[in-house]
LOBA-742515 format. One line per 3 residues: their letters; for each residue x, y, z of N, C-alpha, C. Coordinates in Angstrom, 1 decimal. Each point is the difference from the previous one (the first is absolute). Layout:
BEGIN
a> X/Y/Z/X/Y/Z/X/Y/Z  ... $
END
This chain:
BEGIN
mri> -6.7/3.5/-24.9/-0.7/0.6/1.1/0.6/-0.5/1.3  0.4/0.9/0.9/0.5/-0.4/1.3/-1.0/0.4/1.1  -0.3/-0.9/0.9/-1.0/0.2/1.1/0.7/-0.1/1.3 $
rfd> -0.4/1.0/0.9/0.5/-0.1/1.4/-1.0/-0.7/0.8  0.5/-0.9/0.9/-0.8/-0.7/1.0/0.3/0.4/1.4  -1.0/0.3/0.8/0.2/0.3/1.4/-0.6/-1.2/0.8 $
iay> 0.9/-0.7/0.7/-0.3/-1.4/0.5/0.1/-0.1/1.5  -0.8/-0.8/0.7/0.1/-0.3/1.4/-0.1/-1.5/0.1  0.7/-0.6/1.0/-0.1/-1.4/0.3/0.4/-0.3/1.4 $
dgt> -0.6/-1.1/0.5/0.4/-0.7/1.2/1.0/-1.1/-0.4  1.2/0.2/0.4/1.0/-0.9/-0.5/0.1/-1.4/0.7  -0.8/-0.2/1.0/0.1/-1.2/0.9/0.1/-1.3/-0.8 $
hfr> -0.8/-0.2/-1.0/-0.1/-1.2/-0.7/0.6/0.0/-1.4  0.8/1.1/-0.3/0.7/0.1/-1.2/1.5/-0.3/0.2  0.7/-0.6/-1.0/1.4/-0.2/0.1/0.8/1.2/-0.6 $
gwa> -0.5/1.2/0.4/0.6/1.2/-0.5/-0.7/0.5/-1.3  0.6/1.1/-0.5/-0.6/0.6/-1.2/0.3/-0.8/-1.3  1.3/-0.3/-0.2/0.5/-0.5/-1.3/-0.6/-1.4/-0.3 $
rqp> -0.4/-0.1/-1.3/-0.5/-1.2/-0.5/1.0/-1.2/0.1  -0.4/-1.1/0.5/0.9/-1.2/0.2/-0.8/-1.2/-0.4  0.6/-0.9/-0.7/-0.8/-1.2/-0.5/-0.4/-0.8/1.2 $
glr> -1.3/-0.4/0.0/-0.6/-0.9/1.0/-0.3/0.7/1.3  0.3/1.3/0.2/-0.2/0.7/1.2/-1.1/1.1/-0.2  -0.7/0.3/1.0/-1.0/1.1/0.0/0.7/1.3/0.3 $
tvq> 0.0/0.9/-0.9/0.6/1.3/0.1/-1.0/1.1/-0.4  0.3/1.2/0.5/-0.9/1.1/-0.4/0.0/0.3/-1.5  1.2/0.0/-0.6/0.1/0.3/-1.4/-0.7/-1.1/-0.8 $
gtl> 0.3/-1.3/0.4/-0.7/-1.1/-0.7/-1.5/0.1/0.0  -0.5/0.4/1.2/-1.5/0.0/0.2/-0.6/1.2/-0.9  0.7/1.1/0.1/-0.6/1.2/-0.8/0.2/-0.3/-1.5 $
eaa> 1.1/-0.5/-0.4/0.2/-0.3/-1.5/-1.0/-1.0/-0.5  -0.3/-1.0/0.8/-1.0/-1.0/-0.4/-1.4/0.7/-0.2  -0.3/0.9/0.9/-1.3/0.7/-0.1/0.0/0.9/-1.2 $
lar> 1.1/0.7/-0.2/0.1/0.9/-1.2/-0.1/-0.8/-1.3  0.6/-1.2/0.0/-0.1/-0.9/-1.2/-1.5/-0.3/-0.4  -0.8/-0.2/1.1/-1.4/-0.3/-0.3/-0.7/1.1/-0.6 $
ila> 0.4/1.2/0.2/-0.6/1.2/-0.5/0.6/0.4/-1.4  1.3/0.0/0.0/0.7/0.6/-1.2/0.6/-1.1/-0.9  0.1/-1.2/0.5/0.6/-1.1/-0.8/1.5/0.2/-0.1 $
gsp> 0.7/-0.8/-0.7/1.5/0.1/-0.1/0.7/-0.3/1.3  1.2/0.6/0.1/0.8/-0.3/1.2/0.4/1.3/0.7  -1.0/0.6/0.7/0.3/1.3/0.6/1.2/-0.1/1.0 $
tlv> 0.9/1.0/0.0/1.1/0.0/0.9/0.1/1.3/0.8  -0.2/-0.1/1.3/0.0/1.2/0.8/1.5/0.4/0.4  0.3/1.3/0.0/1.3/0.5/0.5/-0.4/0.7/1.3 $
vag> 0.7/-0.3/1.1/-0.4/0.5/1.3/1.0/0.9/0.6  -0.4/0.9/0.8/0.8/1.0/0.7/1.0/-0.7/0.9  -0.4/-1.0/0.7/0.9/-0.7/1.0/-0.5/-1.4/0.2 $
rtd> 0.9/-0.9/-0.2/-0.4/-1.5/0.2/0.0/-0.3/1.5  -1.1/-0.2/0.6/-0.1/-0.4/1.4/0.2/-1.5/0.2  0.6/-0.3/1.2/0.3/-1.4/0.3/-1.2/-0.7/0.5 $
agv> 0.1/-1.3/0.2/-1.1/-0.8/0.5/-0.5/0.5/1.3  -1.3/0.2/0.2/-0.6/0.4/1.2/-0.1/1.5/0.2  0.7/0.8/-0.9/-0.1/1.5/0.1/-1.3/0.5/-0.6 $
has> -0.6/0.9/0.6/-1.3/0.6/-0.5/0.3/1.3/-0.8  -1.1/0.5/-0.6/0.1/1.3/-0.7/-1.3/0.7/0.0  0.0/1.3/0.3/-1.2/0.8/-0.1/0.2/1.0/-1.1 $
gqv> 1.2/0.2/-0.5/0.3/1.0/-1.1/1.0/-0.5/-1.0  -0.1/-1.2/-0.4/0.8/-0.6/-1.1/-0.4/0.7/-1.3  1.0/0.1/-0.9/-0.2/0.6/-1.3/0.6/-0.9/-1.1 $
ahl> -0.7/-0.2/-1.1/0.5/-0.8/-1.1/-0.4/0.6/-1.3  0.6/-0.4/-1.1/-0.5/0.4/-1.3/-0.1/-1.2/-0.9  -0.8/0.2/-1.1/-0.2/-1.1/-1.0/0.0/0.7/-1.3 $
dld> 0.8/-0.6/-1.0/-0.1/0.5/-1.4/-0.9/-1.0/-0.7  -1.0/0.6/-0.8/-0.9/-0.8/-0.7/0.4/0.0/-1.5  -0.1/-1.2/-0.6/0.2/-0.1/-1.5/-1.3/0.4/-0.7 $
daq> 0.1/0.0/-1.3/-1.2/0.5/-0.8/-1.2/-0.8/0.3  0.1/-1.4/0.1/-1.1/-0.8/0.2/-0.6/0.2/1.4  0.8/0.3/1.0/-0.5/0.2/1.3/-0.6/1.4/0.1 $
vgr> 0.5/1.0/-0.7/-0.7/1.3/-0.1/-1.4/-0.2/-0.5  -0.1/-0.9/-1.1/-1.3/-0.2/-0.5/-1.0/-0.7/1.0  0.5/-0.9/0.7/-0.8/-0.7/1.0/-0.4/1.0/1.1 $
laq> 0.9/0.9/0.4/-0.3/1.0/1.0/-1.1/0.9/-0.5  0.1/0.3/-1.3/-1.1/0.9/-0.5/-1.3/-0.6/0.0  -0.1/-1.4/0.0/-1.3/-0.6/0.1/-0.6/0.2/1.3 $
grr> 0.8/0.4/1.0/-0.5/0.3/1.3/-0.9/1.3/0.0  -0.1/0.6/-1.1/-0.9/1.2/0.0/-1.4/-0.3/0.3  -0.3/-1.3/0.0/-1.4/-0.4/0.4/-0.1/0.3/1.5 $
tag> 1.1/0.1/0.7/0.0/0.4/1.4/0.0/1.5/0.1  -0.8/0.5/0.9/-0.1/1.5/0.1/1.3/0.6/0.3  0.3/1.2/-0.7/1.2/0.7/0.3/1.1/-0.4/-0.9 $
dpv> 1.2/0.7/0.2/1.2/-0.3/-0.8/0.4/-1.4/0.2  0.4/-0.7/-1.1/0.3/-1.4/0.0/1.3/-0.3/0.8  1.0/1.0/0.0/1.2/-0.2/0.8/-0.4/0.0/1.5 $
eal> -0.8/1.0/0.4/-0.4/0.1/1.4/-0.9/-1.2/0.4  -0.8/-0.4/-0.9/-0.9/-1.2/0.2/0.8/-1.3/0.2  1.2/0.0/-0.5/0.8/-1.3/0.1/0.2/-0.4/1.4 $
arr> 0.1/0.9/0.9/0.2/-0.3/1.5/-1.3/-0.7/0.5  -1.2/0.5/-0.4/-1.2/-0.6/0.4/-0.2/-1.4/-0.6  0.4/-0.2/-1.2/0.0/-1.3/-0.7/0.9/-1.0/0.7 $
lrg> 1.2/0.5/0.4/0.9/-0.9/0.7/-0.5/-0.4/1.3  -0.6/0.9/0.7/-0.6/-0.3/1.4/-1.1/-1.1/-0.2  -0.7/0.1/-1.1/-1.1/-1.0/-0.3/0.6/-1.4/-0.2 $
vlg> 1.1/0.0/-0.7/0.7/-1.3/-0.3/0.6/-0.6/1.3  0.6/0.9/0.8/0.6/-0.4/1.3/-1.0/-0.6/1.0  -1.2/0.4/-0.1/-1.1/-0.5/0.8/-0.2/0.7/1.3 $
ayp> -0.9/-0.5/0.8/-0.3/0.6/1.3/1.1/-0.3/1.1  0.4/1.1/0.7/0.9/-0.1/1.1/1.4/-0.6/-0.4  0.6/0.4/-1.1/1.3/-0.4/-0.4/1.1/0.6/0.9 $
dvt> 1.1/-0.6/0.0/1.1/0.5/0.8/0.9/0.9/-0.8  -0.4/0.3/-1.3/0.7/1.0/-0.8/-1.1/0.7/-0.8  0.2/1.4/-0.2/-1.0/0.7/-0.7/0.7/1.1/-0.8 $
vrr> -0.6/0.4/-1.1/0.5/1.2/-0.8/-0.9/1.2/0.4  0.5/0.9/0.7/-0.8/1.2/0.4/-0.3/0.9/-1.1  0.9/0.1/-1.0/-0.1/1.0/-1.0/0.8/-0.4/-1.2 $
tsa> -0.5/0.3/-1.2/0.7/-0.1/-1.2/-0.1/1.3/-0.8  1.1/0.5/-0.6/0.0/1.3/-0.6/1.0/0.0/-1.2  -0.2/0.8/-1.0/0.9/0.1/-1.1/1.3/0.6/0.6 $
apa> 1.1/-0.6/-0.2/1.3/0.4/0.5/0.4/1.3/-0.8  0.6/1.0/0.7/0.5/1.1/-0.7/1.2/-0.4/-0.8  0.3/0.8/-1.0/1.2/-0.2/-0.9/1.3/-0.1/0.9 $
gfd> 0.7/-1.1/-0.3/1.3/-0.1/0.8/-0.1/-0.8/1.3  -1.2/-0.3/0.4/-0.2/-0.7/1.3/0.5/-1.4/0.0  0.8/-0.4/0.9/0.4/-1.4/0.3/-0.2/-0.2/1.5 $
arf> -0.8/-1.0/0.3/-0.3/-0.3/1.4/1.2/-0.2/0.8  1.0/-0.7/-0.5/1.2/-0.3/0.7/1.0/1.1/-0.1  0.4/0.4/-1.2/1.1/0.9/-0.1/-0.3/1.5/0.1 $
sav> -1.3/0.4/-0.1/-0.3/1.4/0.2/-0.2/0.3/1.5  -0.1/-1.0/0.9/-0.2/0.3/1.4/1.2/0.7/0.6  -0.3/0.9/0.9/1.0/0.8/0.7/0.2/-0.4/1.5 $
wrr> -1.1/-0.7/0.5/0.1/-0.5/1.4/-1.1/-1.0/0.2  0.3/-0.9/1.0/-1.0/-0.9/0.5/-0.2/0.2/1.5  -1.2/-0.2/0.4/-0.3/0.1/1.5/-0.6/-1.3/0.5 $
ysy> 0.5/-0.5/1.1/-0.5/-1.1/0.7/-0.4/0.3/1.4  -0.9/-0.8/0.5/-0.4/0.1/1.4/0.3/-1.4/0.6  0.2/-0.1/1.3/0.2/-1.2/0.7/-0.7/0.1/1.4 $
ria> -0.8/-1.0/0.2/-0.9/0.0/1.2/0.4/-1.1/1.0  0.2/0.5/1.3/0.4/-0.9/1.1/-1.0/0.1/1.1  -0.3/-1.1/0.7/-0.7/0.0/1.2/0.9/-0.5/1.1 $
dei> 0.2/0.8/1.0/0.8/-0.4/1.1/-0.9/-0.3/1.2  0.6/-0.1/1.2/-0.8/-0.4/1.2/-1.0/1.1/0.4  0.4/1.2/-0.4/-0.9/1.2/0.3/-1.2/-0.1/-1.0 $
tgy> 0.2/-0.3/-1.2/-1.0/-0.1/-1.0/-1.0/-1.1/0.3  0.6/-1.2/0.3/-0.8/-1.2/0.2/-0.3/-0.7/-1.4  -0.5/-1.2/0.1/-0.2/-0.8/-1.2/-1.4/0.2/-0.5 $
dpl> -0.2/0.3/-1.3/-1.3/0.2/-0.6/-0.1/-1.1/-1.2  -0.8/-1.0/0.2/0.0/-1.1/-1.0/-0.5/0.6/-1.4  -0.8/1.1/0.0/-0.4/0.5/-1.2/1.1/0.7/-0.8 $
qre> 1.1/0.3/0.6/1.1/0.7/-0.6/1.2/-0.9/-0.2  -0.2/-1.3/0.2/1.2/-0.9/0.1/0.7/-0.2/-1.4  -0.7/0.2/-1.1/0.6/-0.2/-1.3/0.9/1.2/-0.4 $
rtt> -0.2/1.1/0.7/0.8/1.2/-0.4/0.8/0.6/1.1  0.2/-0.8/1.1/0.7/0.5/1.1/1.0/-1.0/0.6  1.2/0.5/0.3/1.0/-0.9/0.6/-0.1/0.2/1.5 $
svr> 0.0/-1.0/0.8/-0.1/0.1/1.5/1.4/-0.1/0.6  0.3/0.9/0.9/1.2/0.0/0.7/-0.3/-0.2/1.5  0.6/-1.0/0.7/-0.3/-0.2/1.4/0.9/0.9/0.9 $
aal> -0.3/1.2/-0.1/0.7/1.0/0.9/-0.8/1.3/-0.1  0.3/0.9/1.0/-0.6/1.3/0.0/1.1/0.9/-0.6  -0.2/0.4/-1.2/1.0/0.7/-0.8/0.1/1.5/0.3 $
dve> 1.2/0.5/0.0/0.3/1.5/0.2/-0.1/0.6/-1.3  -1.2/0.6/-0.3/-0.2/0.6/-1.4/0.8/1.2/-0.2  0.3/0.8/1.0/0.8/1.2/-0.1/1.4/-0.4/-0.4 $
amd> 0.6/-1.0/0.6/1.3/-0.5/-0.4/0.0/-0.5/-1.4  -1.0/-0.8/-0.4/-0.1/-0.5/-1.3/-0.1/1.1/-1.1  -0.7/1.1/0.4/-0.2/1.1/-1.0/1.4/0.7/-0.1 $
aaa> 0.7/0.2/1.1/1.3/0.7/-0.1/1.0/-0.8/-0.8  0.0/-1.4/0.2/0.8/-0.8/-0.8/-0.3/0.1/-1.5  -1.3/0.0/-0.3/-0.4/0.0/-1.4/0.4/1.3/-0.6 $
rsl> -0.2/1.1/0.6/0.4/1.3/-0.5/1.5/0.2/-0.2  0.8/-0.7/0.8/1.4/0.1/-0.2/0.5/-0.7/-1.2  -0.8/-0.8/-0.7/0.4/-0.7/-1.2/-0.4/0.7/-1.3 $
igl> -0.7/1.1/0.1/-0.4/0.7/-1.2/1.1/0.6/-0.7  -0.1/0.0/-1.3/1.1/0.6/-0.9/0.5/-1.0/-1.0  1.0/0.5/-0.8/0.6/-0.9/-1.0/1.2/-0.8/0.6 $
hdf> -0.2/-1.3/0.0/1.0/-0.8/0.7/0.1/-1.4/-0.7  1.0/-0.7/0.3/0.1/-1.4/-0.4/-0.7/-0.8/1.1  -1.1/-0.7/-0.4/-0.8/-0.8/0.9/0.3/-1.5/-0.1 $
aay> 1.3/-0.3/-0.3/0.3/-1.4/-0.1/-0.3/-0.8/1.2  0.1/0.6/1.2/-0.2/-0.7/1.2/-1.5/-0.4/0.2  -0.9/0.7/-0.8/-1.4/-0.1/0.1/-0.6/-0.6/-1.2 $
ckp> 0.8/-0.6/-0.9/-0.5/-0.6/-1.2/0.5/-1.4/-0.2  -0.8/-0.9/-0.6/0.4/-1.3/-0.4/0.8/0.1/-1.2  1.2/-0.4/0.0/0.9/0.3/-1.2/-0.4/-0.7/-1.3 $
ree> 0.1/0.7/-1.1/-0.2/-0.5/-1.3/1.1/0.3/-0.8  0.5/-0.9/-0.8/1.3/0.2/-0.8/-0.1/1.1/-0.9  1.0/0.9/0.1/0.1/1.2/-0.9/-1.1/1.0/0.2 $
att> -0.8/0.0/1.1/-1.0/0.9/0.2/0.5/1.0/1.1  -0.3/1.3/-0.3/0.4/1.0/1.0/-0.9/0.0/1.2  0.6/0.4/1.2/-0.8/0.1/1.2/0.0/1.5/0.5 $
irt> 0.4/0.9/-0.9/-0.1/1.4/0.3/-1.4/0.5/-0.3  -0.6/0.6/1.0/-1.4/0.5/-0.1/-0.1/1.3/0.8  -1.0/0.8/-0.4/-0.4/1.2/0.7/-1.2/-0.3/0.8 $
lle> 0.1/0.0/1.3/-1.1/-0.2/0.9/-0.6/1.4/0.3  -1.2/0.2/-0.5/-0.5/1.4/0.1/-0.8/0.2/1.2  -0.7/-1.0/0.5/-0.8/0.1/1.3/0.1/-1.3/0.7 $
fdw> 0.1/0.0/1.3/-0.1/-1.2/0.8/-0.4/0.5/1.5  -1.2/-0.4/0.4/-0.4/0.4/1.3/-1.0/-1.1/0.5  -0.3/0.1/1.3/-0.9/-0.9/0.7/-1.0/0.7/0.9 $
srd> -1.2/-0.5/0.1/-1.0/0.6/0.9/-1.0/-1.0/0.3  -0.8/0.2/1.0/-1.2/-0.9/0.3/-1.2/0.6/-0.7  -0.8/-1.0/-0.5/-1.2/0.5/-0.7/-1.2/-0.1/1.0 $
ada> -1.2/0.2/-0.4/-1.2/0.1/0.8/-0.2/-1.3/0.8  0.5/-1.1/-0.5/-0.2/-1.3/0.6/1.2/-0.3/0.9  0.9/0.9/0.2/1.2/-0.2/0.8/1.0/-0.9/-0.7 $
aiv> -0.2/-0.4/-1.2/1.0/-0.7/-0.8/1.1/1.0/-0.3  1.2/-0.6/-0.2/1.2/0.8/-0.3/0.2/-0.1/-1.5  0.0/1.2/-0.7/0.1/0.0/-1.5/1.2/0.7/-0.5 $
anv> 0.7/-0.6/-0.9/1.2/0.7/-0.6/-0.5/0.6/-1.3  0.6/1.2/-0.3/-0.2/0.6/-1.3/1.4/0.1/-0.6  0.2/-0.7/-1.2/1.3/-0.1/-0.6/-0.1/0.4/-1.4 $
rad> 0.8/1.1/-0.4/0.0/0.4/-1.4/1.4/0.1/-0.5  0.2/-0.5/-1.2/1.4/0.1/-0.6/-0.1/0.1/-1.6  1.1/0.4/-0.6/-0.1/0.0/-1.5/-0.2/-1.4/-0.5 $
afc> 0.6/-1.0/0.7/-0.2/-1.4/-0.4/0.5/-0.8/1.2  -0.4/-1.3/0.0/0.4/-0.9/1.1/0.7/-1.2/-0.5  1.1/-0.5/0.6/0.6/-1.2/-0.4/-0.7/-1.2/0.8 $
hsm> 0.3/-1.2/-0.4/-0.7/-1.2/0.5/0.0/-0.1/1.6  -1.2/-0.1/0.6/-0.2/-0.1/1.4/0.4/1.2/0.8  0.3/1.1/-0.7/0.4/1.2/0.7/-0.9/0.6/1.1 $
vra> -1.3/0.1/-0.4/-1.0/0.5/1.0/-0.1/-0.9/1.2  -0.1/-1.3/-0.2/-0.2/-0.9/1.1/1.3/0.0/0.9  1.2/0.2/-0.6/1.2/0.1/0.8/0.0/1.3/0.8 $
lvg> -0.3/1.1/-0.6/-0.1/1.3/0.7/-1.0/-0.1/1.2  -1.1/-0.6/-0.3/-1.0/-0.2/1.1/0.5/-0.9/1.1  0.7/-1.0/-0.4/0.6/-1.0/1.1/1.0/0.7/0.8 $
acv> 0.8/0.9/-0.5/1.0/0.7/0.8/-0.7/1.0/0.9  -1.0/0.6/-0.4/-0.7/1.0/0.9/-0.8/-0.8/1.1  -0.5/-1.1/-0.3/-0.6/-0.8/1.1/1.0/-0.4/1.0 $
avg> 1.2/-0.4/-0.5/1.1/-0.3/1.0/0.3/1.2/0.9  -0.1/1.2/-0.6/0.2/1.2/0.8/-1.1/0.1/1.0  -1.3/-0.2/-0.5/-1.1/0.1/0.9/-0.1/-0.9/1.1 $
egr> 0.7/-1.2/-0.2/0.1/-1.0/1.1/1.1/0.3/0.9  0.9/0.9/-0.4/1.2/0.3/0.9/1.2/-0.9/-0.3  -0.1/-0.8/-1.1/1.1/-0.9/-0.3/1.1/0.8/-0.8 $
lsv> -0.4/1.0/-0.7/0.9/0.9/-0.7/-0.2/1.5/0.5  1.0/0.8/-0.1/-0.2/1.4/0.3/-0.5/0.8/-1.2  -0.4/1.2/0.2/-0.4/0.8/-1.2/1.2/0.2/-0.9 $
ada> 1.1/0.2/0.5/1.2/0.3/-0.8/0.5/-1.3/-0.8  -0.4/-1.2/0.5/0.4/-1.2/-0.7/-0.6/-0.1/-1.4  -1.2/0.5/-0.2/-0.6/-0.1/-1.3/0.9/0.6/-1.1 $
arl> 0.5/1.2/0.2/0.8/0.7/-1.0/1.4/-0.7/0.0  0.5/-0.4/1.2/1.3/-0.6/0.1/0.0/-1.3/-0.9  -1.0/-0.8/0.2/-0.1/-1.3/-0.8/0.0/0.3/-1.5 $
rde> -0.8/1.0/-0.3/-0.1/0.4/-1.5/1.4/0.4/-0.5  0.7/0.8/0.8/1.3/0.5/-0.5/1.1/-1.1/0.0  -0.2/-1.1/0.7/0.9/-1.1/0.0/-0.1/-0.8/-1.3 $
gar> -1.2/0.1/-0.6/-0.2/-0.5/-1.4/0.0/-1.5/-0.2  -0.3/-0.7/1.1/0.0/-1.5/-0.1/-1.3/-0.6/0.7  -0.5/-1.0/-0.6/-1.1/-0.7/0.6/0.3/-0.5/1.4 $
tsa> -0.9/0.1/0.9/0.2/-0.3/1.4/-1.1/-0.8/0.6  0.3/-0.7/1.1/-1.0/-0.8/0.8/-0.5/0.8/1.2  0.3/1.3/0.0/-0.4/0.9/1.1/-1.5/0.2/0.1 $
fkv> -0.7/-0.2/-1.1/-1.5/0.2/-0.1/-0.5/-1.0/-0.9  -1.4/-0.2/0.1/-0.7/-0.9/-0.9/-0.6/0.8/-1.2  -0.1/-0.7/-1.1/-0.8/0.5/-1.1/-1.4/-0.4/0.2 $
laa> -0.9/0.9/0.2/-1.3/-0.4/0.5/-0.9/-0.5/-1.2  -1.1/-0.6/0.4/-0.9/-0.8/-0.9/-0.6/1.0/-1.0  -0.4/-0.6/-1.2/-0.6/0.7/-1.1/-1.4/0.5/0.4 $
rgl> -0.7/-0.7/0.9/-1.4/0.3/0.3/-0.3/1.4/0.4  0.9/0.7/0.6/-0.3/1.4/0.4/0.3/1.0/-1.0  0.5/-0.4/-1.2/0.5/1.0/-0.9/-1.0/0.3/-1.1 $
vla> -0.2/1.3/-0.3/-1.0/0.4/-1.1/0.7/1.0/-0.9  0.0/-0.2/-1.3/0.4/1.0/-1.0/-1.2/1.0/-0.1  0.2/1.2/0.6/-1.1/0.9/0.2/-0.1/1.0/-1.2 $
evg> 1.1/0.4/-0.6/-0.1/1.1/-1.0/1.2/0.0/-0.9  -0.2/0.3/-1.3/1.2/0.2/-0.9/-0.1/1.4/-0.5  1.1/0.8/0.0/0.0/1.4/-0.4/0.6/0.1/-1.4 $
ypa> -0.6/0.9/-0.8/0.4/0.3/-1.4/0.2/1.5/-0.2  0.9/0.4/-0.9/0.1/1.4/-0.3/-1.1/0.6/-0.8  0.0/1.2/-0.3/-1.0/0.6/-0.9/0.0/-0.7/-1.4 $
ddl> -1.1/0.1/-0.7/-0.1/-0.8/-1.2/1.1/0.3/-1.0  0.4/1.3/-0.1/1.0/0.4/-1.0/1.4/-0.5/0.4  0.2/-0.6/1.2/1.3/-0.5/0.4/0.0/-1.5/0.0 $
lat> -1.1/-0.7/-0.3/-0.1/-1.4/0.2/1.0/-0.7/-0.9  0.1/0.3/-1.3/0.9/-0.6/-0.9/1.5/0.2/0.4  0.3/1.2/0.4/1.4/0.3/0.4/0.4/-0.8/1.2 $
rae> -0.9/-0.1/1.0/0.3/-0.8/1.2/0.2/-1.4/-0.4  -0.9/-0.6/-0.9/0.2/-1.4/-0.4/1.3/-0.2/-0.6  0.5/0.9/-0.9/1.2/-0.2/-0.7/1.2/0.1/1.0 $
qtr> -0.1/0.9/1.0/1.1/0.1/1.0/0.1/-1.2/0.8  -1.2/-0.6/0.4/0.0/-1.2/0.9/0.6/-1.2/-0.8  -0.5/-0.1/-1.2/0.6/-1.2/-0.8/1.5/0.1/-0.2 $
arr> 0.5/1.2/-0.3/1.4/0.2/-0.1/0.8/-0.3/1.3  -0.6/0.4/1.1/0.7/-0.3/1.3/0.0/-1.5/0.3  -1.1/-0.6/-0.3/-0.1/-1.5/0.2/1.0/-0.7/-0.8 $
eie> 0.2/0.4/-1.3/1.0/-0.6/-0.9/1.4/0.1/0.6  0.3/1.2/0.5/1.3/0.2/0.6/0.2/-0.8/1.2  -1.1/-0.2/0.9/0.1/-0.7/1.2/0.2/-1.5/-0.3 $
END
């Protein structure tokens, strides 16, 4: 049995998603809670591994249950409703009051579903407070402060100039033998109701530190240190640069993961695995 998990967390006090010995991580925390309910060694497969300090409102993972765990899940019939759906409520009970990670929903995964390899895109948001926004201590854990009045229109123009299929090596932390070619599907900036400046970034996939580097380049444009045209020029030069900063993790949220129709899930997973093996 494969179960889909829809997850949200405040990444402030986690050392990222991935389990690490001796460190508090999202995966480690959730798997420990699952072990209390299902026993064994539950292992979650996630749509995207977030770094230390990065938040999520729409993270997705899956879990394969062995026969013994299926049996323990069925014991949950004492809880009202379907035992798979009830698993989320049981997990929230184990995690306790006011946790910094929660499972919003658990559901039976459709045939062929793979949280990581079936995904067709990921969407992130990034929140900035500039001098116009002002500082709100209640938002400090999810907002990066910039000591300037930023030109949002210029930032938006720079962001939109980067959309498309490109080599984003200039905006990625290099990893040996990993491709930096990505399709940036959406990238735009606007002020929200609190006057904070929020980026919307969607791509088929992201390489390491890519969103925070893209955001950093746009902030440099908003400050007037780079021109709108510089964002695409730096991308096309294909080399890491000190022309902009990679901004902090605190403002970054994994907001949504997109999947194809159920009958295409398995095909998409096979295609993605094949491409990763080639890369």
